[in-house]
N, C-alpha and C positions, 0 to 999 in steps of 0.2 A: 413414524406413524403407520398404523395398520388398519385393516378393515373391521376389527373388533370394535363394537360400540361401547364407549364408556357411559354415554347417556343416550337413552332411547325412550322418549316419552311422547305420549299422544293425548290430546284433548285436555291438557292441564289447565285448570280453571280455579280462580280464587275470587270470592266476593266478600266485600265488607259492607254490610247493610244492603242497600239497593244498588250499590255500585260494583260492577265487575272490573277488577283491576288486572286480572290475567284471564284472557278469553280463549279457551280451547286451543292452546299452543301445542304444536308438534315440534319436537327438536331431536335431532340425532347428532351426536358428537363422537367422532372416532378416537380411539385410544392414541395418545401421543399428539393429538391435534391441539392447536391454539385457536380457539373459537371466540371471535369478538361478538359481543352483545351490545348493540347500539340502540339509542333511543333517547328522547328528551326526558328531562326530570319528570317524575310522576308517571312514567310510561308502564311501570310494572316489572322492570328488570330486577330490582332487589327482591320483590315479592316472589318472583319466579325462582331466583337463586335460593331463597330461604325454604321454598317447598322442596327443592332438589336435595338439600342437605338435612331435611327433617326438622327444621325449626318452625315450619308452618305445615299444616295438613291441608292438602288440596281438597276443594269441594267437589271436584270431578276430575276425571282423567286417570291414566294408568301408564305403566312402563317401568323401566329399570334404571338404576344409577349404580354403576360398577357391578352389575349383575343382580342387585338387590331390588326388591319391589319398593317403589317410592312411597307407597301408602303403608304397607304392612311392616317393612323392615327399616324404618327410619333410624332406629338406634344402631343398627349395624352399619348404616351409611355414615352416620355421624363420626364414627371412629376411623373411617377410611378416606375422608375428605378433609382438606384444609380450607377454611373460609376466612378471607380477609375483608373486613368491613370497610365502609367508606371513611369512618373516623378512626383515629388512633385510640385503641381501647386498652392499652397496657398501663402498668402502674408506673407513674412518673417518678415516684420516690424510691423505686428500685433500680438497680443497675441493669444493663443489658443481660448479663449473665444470670442475675437473680430472676429477671422476668422469664427467661428461657427455662430455668430450673423449675419455676412454678408451673409453667405450661406443660412441661414434660411430666410433672407430677400429676397434673389433671388427667392427662392421657394414659397414665400408668406405663410410661415408657420404660423398658428394661435397660439396664446399664445407663441410667439417667445422666450421670456425670460425663460419661464418654459421649453420649448423644449430644449434650450441650456443647462440649468441646468441638465436636465435629461440625455442628451447625455454625458455631462462631467462626470456625476456620473457613468453611465452604462459602459463607456469605461475606467474608472479608471484614469481620467485626472484631478481630483479635485485639487491635490497638485501642478499641473503645469498650471492651467488655466490662470494665469497671466504671464506666460513665453512667450517670443517672439518665434514665429514659427521658425525663422532663427537660434535660439540657440538650437533647439531640435536635438537629435541624430536621426539616421535613423529609429530606432524602434518607437520612440515617434512621429515622423512625420507620420509614417505609421498609428499609432493609431489615430492621428488627422484626417488623410484622411478618415479613416473608419468612424469616428464619423460624418464627413461632409457628407459622402454618406448616412448615416442613418437618418440625421436630419429631412427629410421630410417623414419618415416612408415608404420607398419604399417596394414593394413586391419582387423585383428582384435586385440583385447586380451583376454587370458586373465588374470584377476585373482583370486588365491587368497587369500581373506580379507584384502582390502587395507586395511581400517580397524580391524583388531584392535589394541587398545591405544592408540587415539587418542581425544581428547576429543570431545564431541558437536559442538562448532562445527567442528572439523577434519573430522569425518565429513560434516557438512552441506555444507561448502565443497567437499569431494572429490566428493560426489554432484552438486553443481551443475556441476562440471567435466565429469563423465561425461555428463550430459544435454546439455551444450553440444557435446561432441565427437560424441555420437550424432546430434545434429542436423546435423552436418557429414558424416554418412555412416559413421562408425566403428562397428564392431560390438563388443559386449562380452559375454563369458561370465564371470560373477562368482560366486564362492562367498562365502557370508556366513552368520553365525548370527544376525544382527540382523533382526528381523521388520519394523522400520520401513524398513530398506534393501530387503528383499525386496519390500515394497509399492511401492517406487519403480521396480521393474523392469517392463518391458512384459509379460514372461511369466516363469514360474518352473517349475523341476522339483525334485522331492524324491527324493533317493536315500538309501537306508538299507542298510548292509551289502552294498553292491554292486548292489542291485536298484532300478530306477526305479519308484517307487510312484505318482507323480502328476505331471502337468504341465499347463500351460495358464496363463491369466491367474490372478491371485490369486483373483478371484471364482469362476473355474471350479474351481480346486483345492479351495477351501472347499466348493463345491457337491458335488464328487466324493466328498468324505469322508462326506457324509450324516450329519453329527454334530449332535446336539441338545444345547444348552447352556443351563444355568441359572446366573444370577449371584446370589450370596448375600452379604448384609452382616449384621453382628451381632457379638456378642462371641465370642472364643475360636474363631475359624474353623479354626485348626489342629486343635483337638479335634474339631470337627464333621467335618472332612475324614477324620480317622481312623475316625470312627464309620460313615461311609457309603461309604468307598472300596471295600470288598469286597462290597457288597450287589449282588444280581442286577440288572443293568440299568445300574449305574454303572461306566463304563469308566475314568474318571479324575476326580479331585478335586484341583484345584491352586489354591493361594492366589496371587493377584495383588495384592499390596499390601493394601488394605482390603477386597478382595472375594475370594470363593471361587468358582471356576468348576467346575461339576459337569456332566459330559458323558457321553453314551452314544449308541449307534447306534439303539437301539429306544426311540422316544419314550414309548410306553405303559409299558414296563418301568421306564424312568427315572423317570417320574412316580410310579409305585407305590412305588419305592424311597425317594423323597424325601418322600412324603406325611407320614409320621410326624414329620418334622423341620420341617414348615412351621408352626412355633409362633410366638407373638407375639415371642419373642426374636430372630427372624431375619426378614429381608425377602428374599423370593425373587422373581426376575424372569426370565422367558424372554428370552434375548438371542441375536442371531446369533452363530454360532461365529466366532472370530477366526482369523487365520492361525496364531497361536501355539497356540491350542487344537488345531488340526489338526496342527501340527508335533509336538506332544507325543503326540497320538493315533497318528500314524504311527510315531513312535519306539517306542511301547509295543507296537504290533502287529508289529514287525519281529523277525526272528530273527538273532541274533548269528552272523556267519559264522566267528568263531573256534571255534564249536562244531562246525563241519563235520569 
């Protein structure tokens, strides 16, 4: 990773009718960086990515992607980025090799046959190259999609929820590939809902209903939230959550498995609220807020732009 910016945009805005789905977003991503883009469904993440790669024209804003003007040079950008969509969009009645050959043809890749062979080898697809795409599991479809994104040797990959619907091992293998490629200088902007994946990014940004609410390293984003959190164990945590959720000082009470996390921005008010419930039936412990605590906190603080 270096200090050269692969993405450097300011004020990026997109409206559909009366609704602003991306609102004056500034974002800088360094070359070789893995940048996580977090936010709830409908927050504007996909729209922002499509503006970056030239599939949508911004209504306002300026900046560069890979050194090209995001407004004027969209065609130049398209040929230098790889875009992996949320859904599998390849031809299920073609084999892995045939799909890659077709994509290579679209991009006008030189030495196409060799490029396809190299892609199949590098992504571990050799044993399945003649298998129909429609017969692949979610993890193998994901690997095919990544191979297709890389076939034209892009400098930037825009991945939109690339691991949705795949098993934990496939997710881990996918992220190992991402870190290997980033080590070779490739830049990534990745949307995800998985907190463990966000924590594997060099930096993250949180967008909600079109607005960028936080960005930085995971530690910086957690610190920016200034959220105080208590962890509780004991019986019937769901009932306890209902009892305390609306008390002054309690901003959220969320059950995580066998624990309840109770959080608020004002430490003193939060302690006063929970004091009557610190009984022998429960064990309370002050804990550092997690990225998921902050994620939920930011969601709760956001205003739905459908209400505009």
